[in-house]
C-alpha positions as CSV (number, residue, x, y, z in Angstrom):
1,M,224.8,15.3,24.8
2,S,226.9,12.9,22.7
3,S,225.8,11.8,19.3
4,S,225.6,8.2,20.5
5,A,223.2,9.2,23.3
6,R,221.0,11.0,20.7
7,K,220.8,7.9,18.5
8,H,219.4,5.8,21.4
9,R,216.7,8.2,22.4
10,P,213.7,7.9,20.2
11,S,212.3,11.1,18.7
12,N,208.6,12.0,18.9
13,D,208.4,11.1,15.2
14,D,209.9,7.6,16.0
15,Q,207.3,7.1,18.7
16,L,204.5,8.2,16.4
17,D,205.7,5.8,13.8
18,R,205.7,2.9,16.3
19,V,202.3,3.8,17.6
20,F,200.7,4.1,14.1
21,H,202.4,0.9,13.0
22,A,201.0,-0.9,16.0
23,L,197.5,0.5,15.5
24,S,197.6,-0.3,11.8
25,D,196.7,-3.9,12.4
26,R,193.1,-4.9,13.4
27,T,194.3,-7.8,15.7
28,R,196.5,-5.4,17.7
29,R,193.6,-2.9,17.9
30,A,191.3,-5.7,19.2
31,L,194.0,-6.6,21.7
32,L,194.1,-3.0,23.0
33,Q,190.4,-2.8,23.1
34,R,190.3,-6.0,25.3
35,L,193.1,-4.6,27.5
36,A,191.1,-1.3,27.9
37,R,188.7,-3.4,30.0
38,G,191.5,-4.6,32.3
39,P,194.7,-6.6,32.5
40,A,194.7,-10.1,30.9
41,S,197.1,-13.0,30.5
42,V,198.5,-13.9,27.1
43,S,196.3,-17.0,27.1
44,E,193.2,-14.9,27.8
45,L,194.1,-12.5,25.0
46,A,194.8,-15.3,22.5
47,A,191.5,-17.1,23.2
48,P,189.2,-15.2,20.8
49,F,191.6,-15.3,17.9
50,A,192.0,-18.1,15.3
51,M,195.8,-18.0,15.5
52,S,198.5,-19.6,17.5
53,R,199.7,-18.2,20.8
54,P,203.1,-17.4,19.3
55,A,201.3,-15.3,16.6
56,V,199.4,-13.4,19.3
57,S,202.7,-13.0,21.2
58,K,204.2,-11.3,18.2
59,H,201.4,-8.9,18.0
60,L,201.9,-8.2,21.7
61,Q,205.6,-7.5,21.1
62,V,204.7,-4.9,18.5
63,L,202.4,-3.2,21.1
64,E,205.1,-3.4,23.7
65,G,207.6,-1.9,21.2
66,A,205.2,1.0,20.8
67,S,204.9,1.3,24.7
68,L,201.2,0.7,24.4
69,I,201.1,-2.2,26.7
70,A,203.2,-3.4,29.7
71,R,203.8,-7.0,30.6
72,A,204.3,-8.4,34.1
73,I,205.7,-11.9,34.4
74,D,204.8,-14.2,37.3
75,G,206.4,-17.6,36.7
76,R,205.0,-18.8,33.4
77,V,202.1,-16.4,33.4
78,H,202.5,-13.2,31.4
79,R,199.9,-10.5,32.3
80,C,199.5,-7.6,30.0
81,S,197.9,-4.2,30.7
82,I,197.3,-1.1,28.6
83,E,199.6,1.9,28.7
84,A,197.6,4.8,27.4
85,L,200.3,7.5,27.7
86,P,201.8,7.0,24.2
87,L,198.3,7.6,22.8
88,R,198.4,11.1,24.2
89,G,201.2,12.1,21.7
90,T,199.2,10.6,18.9
91,V,196.1,12.5,19.9
92,Q,198.1,15.7,20.1
93,W,199.5,15.1,16.6
94,L,195.9,14.5,15.3
95,E,194.7,17.7,17.0
96,T,197.0,19.8,14.8
97,Y,194.7,18.7,11.9
98,R,191.4,19.4,13.7
99,I,191.3,23.0,12.7
100,F,191.5,22.0,9.0
101,W,188.7,19.5,9.4
102,D,186.6,21.9,11.5
103,E,186.9,24.6,8.9
104,T,186.3,22.3,6.0
105,L,183.2,20.8,7.6
106,A,181.9,24.3,8.6
107,A,182.3,25.4,4.9
108,L,180.5,22.3,3.7
109,A,177.7,23.0,6.3
110,D,177.4,26.6,5.1
111,Y,177.2,25.4,1.5
112,V,174.5,22.8,2.2
113,E,172.5,25.2,4.4
114,A,172.5,27.8,1.5
115,D,170.9,25.1,-0.7
116,G,174.0,24.7,-2.8
117,P,174.6,26.6,-6.0
118,P,171.9,28.6,-7.6
119,K,169.5,26.4,-9.5
120,P,168.9,27.0,-13.2
121,K,165.6,28.6,-14.0
122,R,163.0,26.5,-15.9
123,Q,162.2,27.6,-19.3
124,Q,158.5,28.3,-19.8
125,Q,156.9,26.7,-22.8
């Protein structure tokens, strides 16, 4: 494979960066949440937000850049739908840290169930 071909193919890390960047904004998360219920036009997606349609379109472009949504164009109507496949890589990345959290939470549960550290004895008067 030539070096120029390698430069054009995004790495898994590049894809993770795009997905996490897209998910870092609450508006984009809300757009994805809406699209999880089914496809919608850009106008339908923009309706609940107190922002211009061009601003919503910019958010949609970020989601498209992360391959989290697909857009179909029929004349002047743009319909968007969710593409969940890129989230699989994100979930797999997060899974690598599950063992850490499971072990940490298990240790905390053991500590709490053992009533914590020994309690100091009361001095009798």
